[in-house]
Residue frames relative to the residue before (quaternion, step in Angstrom):
aa qw qx qy qz dx dy dz
M 1.0000 0.0000 0.0000 0.0000 0.00 0.00 0.00
R 0.6320 0.5322 -0.3339 0.4537 3.57 1.05 -0.78
N 0.6258 0.5513 -0.3330 0.4398 3.56 1.03 -0.77
I 0.6260 0.5318 -0.3379 0.4595 3.58 1.02 -0.76
F 0.6714 0.4844 -0.2980 0.4752 3.58 0.93 -0.90
L 0.6315 0.5339 -0.3297 0.4555 3.59 1.02 -0.76
V 0.6593 0.4944 -0.2961 0.4828 3.58 0.93 -0.90
L 0.6589 0.5034 -0.3084 0.4662 3.56 0.94 -0.86
F 0.6387 0.5211 -0.3187 0.4679 3.59 0.98 -0.83
L 0.6706 0.4955 -0.3003 0.4633 3.59 0.91 -0.90
F 0.6373 0.5270 -0.3270 0.4573 3.56 1.00 -0.79
V 0.6601 0.4931 -0.3035 0.4785 3.59 0.92 -0.90
S 0.6497 0.5217 -0.3202 0.4508 3.62 0.96 -0.83
V 0.6661 0.4897 -0.2986 0.4768 3.58 0.93 -0.88
A 0.6342 0.5200 -0.3348 0.4640 3.59 0.98 -0.79
G 0.6430 0.5229 -0.3216 0.4578 3.60 1.00 -0.75
F 0.6771 0.4795 -0.2966 0.4729 3.58 0.96 -0.82
S 0.6386 0.5457 -0.3459 0.4180 3.60 0.97 -0.71
Q 0.5906 0.5706 -0.3795 0.4260 3.61 1.14 -0.47
E 0.6674 0.4906 -0.2995 0.4735 3.60 1.19 -0.45
A 0.4228 0.7403 -0.4446 0.2749 3.60 1.23 0.17
G 0.7030 0.4811 -0.2695 0.4491 3.56 1.08 -0.61
I 0.7722 -0.2884 0.2470 0.5094 3.53 -1.22 -0.55
I 0.2302 -0.7569 0.5996 0.1209 3.55 -0.90 0.99
F 0.1962 -0.8066 0.5535 0.0675 3.56 -0.64 1.18
E 0.4680 -0.6563 0.5213 0.2802 3.55 -1.10 0.83
H 0.2122 -0.7719 0.5875 0.1182 3.57 -1.20 0.56
D 0.4468 0.6852 -0.4455 0.3638 3.55 1.16 0.70
S 0.6662 -0.4552 0.3846 0.4483 3.55 -1.33 -0.01
W 0.6793 -0.4871 0.3672 0.4079 3.55 -1.30 0.38
N 0.6557 0.5171 -0.3205 0.4472 3.60 0.94 -0.86
K 0.6558 0.4957 -0.3154 0.4741 3.60 1.00 -0.74
V 0.6137 0.5281 -0.3493 0.4717 3.59 1.06 -0.71
I 0.6394 0.5161 -0.3260 0.4674 3.60 0.95 -0.84
Q 0.6604 0.5121 -0.3096 0.4536 3.59 0.88 -0.93
K 0.6599 0.5037 -0.3075 0.4650 3.57 0.92 -0.89
A 0.6584 0.5050 -0.3162 0.4598 3.60 0.91 -0.88
K 0.6422 0.5096 -0.3290 0.4686 3.59 0.96 -0.78
A 0.6693 0.5206 -0.2930 0.4417 3.57 0.90 -0.98
E 0.7409 0.3883 -0.1987 0.5106 3.57 1.09 -0.81
N 0.3507 -0.7589 0.4713 0.2810 3.59 1.36 -0.06
K 0.4583 0.6525 -0.4492 0.4029 3.54 0.90 1.08
L 0.4834 -0.5938 0.5453 0.3412 3.54 -1.29 0.37
I 0.4218 -0.6532 0.5608 0.2845 3.53 -1.34 0.35
F 0.1726 -0.7231 0.6590 0.1141 3.56 -1.04 0.89
M 0.0316 -0.8118 0.5822 -0.0327 3.60 -0.54 1.21
D 0.2001 -0.7377 0.6380 0.0935 3.51 -0.85 1.09
A 0.1335 -0.7828 0.6070 0.0325 3.57 -0.39 1.31
Y 0.1041 0.8176 -0.5458 0.1509 3.58 -0.36 1.30
T 0.2410 -0.7125 0.6191 0.2257 3.53 -1.39 -0.09
S 0.6161 -0.5792 0.3851 0.3697 3.56 -1.18 0.46
W 0.7122 0.4647 -0.2564 0.4594 3.62 1.12 -0.56
C 0.5338 0.6756 -0.3736 0.3450 3.60 1.29 -0.21
G 0.3965 -0.7463 0.4923 0.2084 3.59 -0.58 1.18
P 0.6855 0.4600 -0.3110 0.4708 3.64 0.79 -0.87
C 0.5942 0.5547 -0.3624 0.4559 3.62 1.12 -0.59
K 0.6610 0.4968 -0.2987 0.4765 3.58 0.95 -0.90
A 0.6432 0.5283 -0.3179 0.4539 3.58 1.03 -0.78
M 0.6394 0.5031 -0.3270 0.4807 3.59 1.02 -0.76
Q 0.6339 0.5343 -0.3299 0.4515 3.57 0.98 -0.84
A 0.7303 0.4377 -0.2360 0.4684 3.58 0.95 -0.88
R 0.8271 0.3002 -0.1117 0.4618 3.61 0.88 -0.94
V 0.7499 0.4113 -0.2125 0.4726 3.59 1.06 -0.68
F 0.7208 0.4755 -0.2713 0.4251 3.58 0.62 -1.11
P 0.6580 0.5033 -0.3406 0.4445 3.69 1.02 -0.51
D 0.4473 0.7137 -0.4518 0.2941 3.65 1.20 -0.22
K 0.4767 -0.7177 0.4330 0.2649 3.59 -0.69 1.12
K 0.6765 0.4881 -0.3034 0.4604 3.61 0.82 -0.93
L 0.6409 0.5198 -0.3020 0.4773 3.56 1.02 -0.88
G 0.6528 0.5288 -0.3005 0.4516 3.56 0.97 -0.89
T 0.6416 0.5224 -0.3253 0.4578 3.56 0.92 -0.89
F 0.6957 0.4688 -0.2930 0.4586 3.60 0.81 -0.95
F 0.7143 0.4574 -0.2752 0.4526 3.60 0.79 -0.99
N 0.6517 0.5133 -0.3257 0.4536 3.62 0.97 -0.74
D 0.6728 0.4932 -0.2857 0.4717 3.59 1.12 -0.68
N 0.8101 0.3464 -0.1285 0.4553 3.58 0.98 -0.82
F 0.7851 0.2491 -0.1214 0.5539 3.61 1.18 -0.38
V 0.3345 -0.6226 0.6423 0.2967 3.52 -1.37 0.21
N 0.1963 -0.8365 0.5094 0.0468 3.57 -0.42 1.30
V 0.0547 0.7937 -0.6019 0.0691 3.54 -0.95 0.92
K 0.2355 -0.7320 0.6229 0.1435 3.56 -1.15 0.75
V 0.0528 -0.8024 0.5944 0.0036 3.58 -0.85 0.93
D 0.2968 -0.7126 0.6110 0.1757 3.55 -0.79 1.12
M 0.3348 -0.8057 0.4587 0.1682 3.58 -0.33 1.24
E 0.6917 0.4556 -0.2785 0.4863 3.58 1.26 -0.06
S 0.7730 0.2373 -0.1771 0.5610 3.61 1.22 0.15
G 0.7925 0.2890 -0.2339 0.4835 3.54 -1.31 0.32
E 0.8114 -0.1949 0.1771 0.5218 3.60 -0.83 -1.01
G 0.4249 0.7577 -0.4275 0.2503 3.59 1.26 -0.21
P 0.6867 0.4838 -0.3154 0.4414 3.63 0.70 -0.93
A 0.6588 0.4907 -0.3163 0.4745 3.61 0.99 -0.77
L 0.6554 0.4897 -0.3215 0.4767 3.58 0.99 -0.77
G 0.6014 0.5742 -0.3460 0.4346 3.58 1.16 -0.61
L 0.6132 0.5292 -0.3488 0.4714 3.57 1.17 -0.46
K 0.6969 0.4497 -0.2580 0.4955 3.56 1.09 -0.74
Y 0.7820 0.1705 -0.0713 0.5952 3.58 1.03 -0.84
P 0.2086 -0.8314 0.5020 0.1152 3.59 0.18 1.26
V 0.2242 -0.7643 0.5988 0.0842 3.52 -1.05 0.93
R 0.2382 -0.7758 0.5698 0.1295 3.56 -0.91 0.97
G 0.7873 -0.0446 0.0459 0.6132 3.56 1.26 -0.34
Y 0.3879 -0.7215 0.5312 0.2162 3.54 -1.31 0.21
P 0.5631 -0.2725 -0.7794 0.0345 1.46 -1.85 1.65
T 0.2039 -0.7018 0.6559 0.1887 3.53 -1.31 0.40
L 0.1945 -0.7883 0.5803 0.0632 3.55 -0.81 1.07
F 0.1012 -0.8228 0.5592 0.0016 3.54 -0.47 1.24
F 0.1348 -0.7125 0.6793 0.1127 3.52 -1.26 0.63
I 0.0559 -0.8470 0.5250 -0.0624 3.55 -0.38 1.31
D 0.3906 -0.6775 0.5775 0.2344 3.55 -1.06 0.86
P 0.3499 -0.7795 0.4707 0.2200 3.64 -0.48 1.08
K 0.6237 0.5565 -0.3418 0.4294 3.59 1.17 -0.47
S 0.7769 0.2992 -0.1617 0.5300 3.58 0.91 -0.89
G 0.3909 -0.7221 0.4761 0.3147 3.59 1.15 -0.53
K 0.5257 0.6558 -0.3939 0.3721 3.57 1.32 0.06
I 0.5069 -0.6216 0.5100 0.3107 3.54 -1.27 0.59
V 0.2666 -0.7612 0.5753 0.1359 3.56 -0.83 1.08
N 0.7716 -0.0915 0.1018 0.6212 3.55 1.08 -0.78
Q 0.0057 0.7872 -0.6164 -0.0179 3.59 -1.24 0.39
A 0.1239 -0.7670 0.6263 0.0644 3.51 -1.27 0.50
L 0.2491 -0.7778 0.5649 0.1179 3.54 -1.05 0.79
G 0.8066 0.2970 -0.2233 0.4597 3.56 -0.99 0.86
Y 0.7242 -0.4250 0.3419 0.4219 3.49 -1.45 0.10
K 0.0498 -0.7694 0.6369 0.0055 3.53 -1.05 0.90
S 0.4546 -0.6527 0.5316 0.2909 3.57 -1.07 0.75
P 0.6662 -0.4732 0.3557 0.4536 3.60 -1.16 0.22
E 0.6555 0.5156 -0.3140 0.4537 3.60 0.96 -0.82
Q 0.6634 0.4980 -0.3036 0.4688 3.59 0.96 -0.85
L 0.6701 0.4912 -0.3002 0.4685 3.59 0.92 -0.88
L 0.6211 0.5252 -0.3447 0.4686 3.59 1.01 -0.71
Q 0.6429 0.5175 -0.3166 0.4677 3.60 0.95 -0.85
I 0.6506 0.5041 -0.3099 0.4759 3.60 0.95 -0.87
G 0.6503 0.5197 -0.3060 0.4619 3.58 0.99 -0.85
E 0.6574 0.4989 -0.3063 0.4745 3.58 0.96 -0.84
Q 0.6420 0.5071 -0.3246 0.4747 3.61 0.98 -0.80
T 0.6469 0.5210 -0.3098 0.4626 3.55 0.99 -0.86
Q 0.6416 0.5354 -0.3143 0.4505 3.56 0.95 -0.89
S 0.6566 0.4890 -0.3211 0.4761 3.60 1.01 -0.70
K 0.6178 0.5172 -0.3361 0.4877 3.65 1.18 -0.56
K 0.5681 0.6404 -0.3726 0.3581 3.58 1.09 -0.72
K 0.5864 0.6110 -0.3787 0.3734 3.58 0.95 -0.77
G 0.7313 0.4180 -0.2424 0.4813 3.57 1.09 -0.62
T 0.7074 0.4735 -0.2632 0.4539 3.60 1.24 -0.24
I 0.7777 0.2793 -0.1677 0.5376 3.61 0.86 -0.85
């Protein structure tokens, strides 16, 4: 009986760790995200979304959990999700205008300027390519 509980515990533990395989998003205020990005000398990757957006939900379910994408984005960016209709979202929407959802921004934390952006649903492969292109642009901005 103990072996069954041990196996069950290990399975639940592994399942919990596997959820962290993708992109890890910060849950702090915008100012803290900026401070962290400056301290780590990284660009900010901001997923500008809304709660009602179908493609946003699809990216959350199918794209952001991708392990390869998570490794690259977690190593190279400070990642944040912003609901553009609540909390700090409306104010950030004035600074970073959104034409549709999702809009994916790459922001220089020192200048506050957009280094790159993409509109709409992106596959893990497409988002990785955009991230790599953005990272190569970073050398000239940060």
